C-alpha positions, 0 to 999 in steps of 0.5 A, a space after each residue: 420413673 423406674 428404679 434400677 441397679 447396675 452391676 458388672 462382672 469381668 474386666 475394666 472394659 465391662 465396668 466401663 460398659 456398665 457405667 455408660 448404661 447407668 449414666 444413660 439411665 440416670 440421664 433419662 431420669 430414673 433413680 438408682 437404688 442399692 437393693 430391689 427395684 424395677 430394673 436390674 442391669 447385669 453386664 456379663 463376662 464370658 472369658 471362662 466357664 466360671 465367668 459365665 456361671 457367675 454371670 448366670 447366677 448374678 442374673 438369676 439373683 437379680 430376677 427375684 429382686 427386680 421386675 425386669 433384668 437386662 443381661 448385657 456385655 460379653 456373655 449376652 453375645 456368647 453363642 449358645 444357651 448361657 442364659 436359657 431357663 432363667 426366669 421370664 423377666 430376664 431379657 438378653 440384649 445381644 448388642 455391641 457395647 456402643 449400642 447397649 445403653 440405647 437399647 436398655 434405655 429404649 426398653 425401659 422408657 425415658 421420663 420427662 424430668 431428668 435428675 442430677 447424678 448425685 451418686 457419681 463415683 468421683 475417685 477413678 474414672 474409666 474411659 473406654 477408647 477402643 473396643 473389639 479385636 481383629 486378632 484371633 488367638 486360638 483360645 479367646 472368645 472376645 473377637 466373637 462377642 465384641 467384634 473387630 477392633 474400632 476406635 473412638 475419635 480422639 476428640 470425643 475421648 479427650 472431651 470425656 477425659 476433660 468432663 471426668 476431671 471436671 466432675 471431680 475424678 482424680 484418676 482416669 484409666 484408658 480402657 479397651 480390648 486391645 489399647 495398642 490398636 488405637 487409631 483415629 486416622 482422620 486426626 493422626 492419633 495413635 495411642 502415644 499421642 493420645 496418652 500425651 494429650 490426655 495426660 496434659 489435661 489441666 486438673 488431671 492427677 493420674 492417668 493409667 492404661 488398663 492393659 497393653 499387649 506386648 506387641 504394642 509396647 514400642 519406643 514411642 509408647 514407652 517415651 509417651 508413658 515415661 515423659 507424661 508426668 501424670 502417667 502412673 508407673 504401672 503397666 499390665 502386659 498380658 503374658 498368657 504363657 512363658 513357653 514358646 510352644 504354648 504361645 505358638 499354639 495360642 497363636 499369640 504372635 510373640 515368644 517368651 524372649 520377645 516378651 522379655 525384650 519388649 518390657 525390658 526398658 520399663 523394668 527399672 521404673 515401672 511396676 509390671 503386672 500380667 495375665 497367665 492361663 494355666 492348663 492350656 491343652 498343650 501345656 505340659 508341667 515343663 511348659 508351666 515351669 517356663 511360665 513361672 520362670 519368665 514371670 520371675 525374669 520379667 520382674 512381674 509382681 502380680 499375676 492374674 491367673 486363669 485356668 484354661 476353659 474352652 470357649 464356644 467358637 474358638 479353635 481350641 473349643 473341643 480340646 481340654 485334656 489337662 485335668 482339673 486338679 492339675 489346673 488347680 495345683 498350677 494356678 495355686 503355685 503361680 498365685 503364690 509365686 505372684 504373691 511372694 513377688 508382690 511382698 518383695 516389691 512392698 518391702 522394697 518400699 519401706 522408708 520411701 514415700 508415695 502418693 496414694 489415691 484412697 479409693 475405699 475406707 482404709 485402702 488405696 493405690 500408690 502411683 505404681 498401683 501397689 496397694 496401701 493401708 492408709 487412714 485418710 478420706 476416701 477420694 483424697 490423694 495423700 502423700 505417705 511413707 511406708 512403715 511396714 508390710 502386711 499380706 494385704 499391702 503396705 502400711 502407711 506412716 
């Protein structure tokens, strides 16, 4: 029997991939620990230079406390020497996500006695329905490290959702690299039908999508989201830029006006959040201000801001003309606008009620993914009333 720990960096898909490795090691009879042990798994991210740096640091720290360290995930599949020079007990697993659990488990080795999973997080489950991307935005390395778009069979997805609900999870998040590309051609499933059927599984309290590209926000999906009672009133729709010239140079396949038109049907009853890149090679100050304006016009309440960094193998890998101090300034300004929008939405909730899933001591998220400060047991769904607002969230009565 080996003792192991698993950590991840990056997005919800990375979290899901790390969890699958964890569950495979538990199923093989190994024991999870919080500190030093025999094996560490570090599921990495490579979406920016900073993400690679943090991934490398995490692997180096793990190497000092474990006999073996397995580097998995996007960073492990990145071309180049991102993890060169690390200690000899660091093993890079450059495999597709669906192959990684078996690769790690096979190297660690199975044992005969299989233990129960006593440390399962029973609050929120992430169920991956799709992986990879067949589009090639000029800045994005994900198609290179994740491969082409591919989908899980609908039956397997729905069975996993049922299993997670039976395990006690109150909320399920459907994750993927490009969720709108979900297809199960044999059974005729696309994302809207999957949302309806997953959301109808008995015992499920809340269903959420991790992210959706704006080109896939259509009438059919909007209807499925709005008509399925368990679906959370929150949607994360990446923008990346509000300037049409920058969007064209990014190869994003939509305009600012098109983005606004697609999300318009959701603005009244959905909390919309987004991603934005600042400092793209062709972003001027005027282009940046267009992004700020579109974020405001769209009614977006939270922006995940990413300073541009060139990624190896992409079409813009050799271009990075915007100075670092300009990127830092634009990032701070956009984050400030985002925080102001969040505070405004929270203030609108004063005196109203919501149902909050408490996912850590003293904190949780409402149906629309607004953060609440609440005194209730972790893992519970509690009805609360908004009595005040702080910089961290809504204070529950």
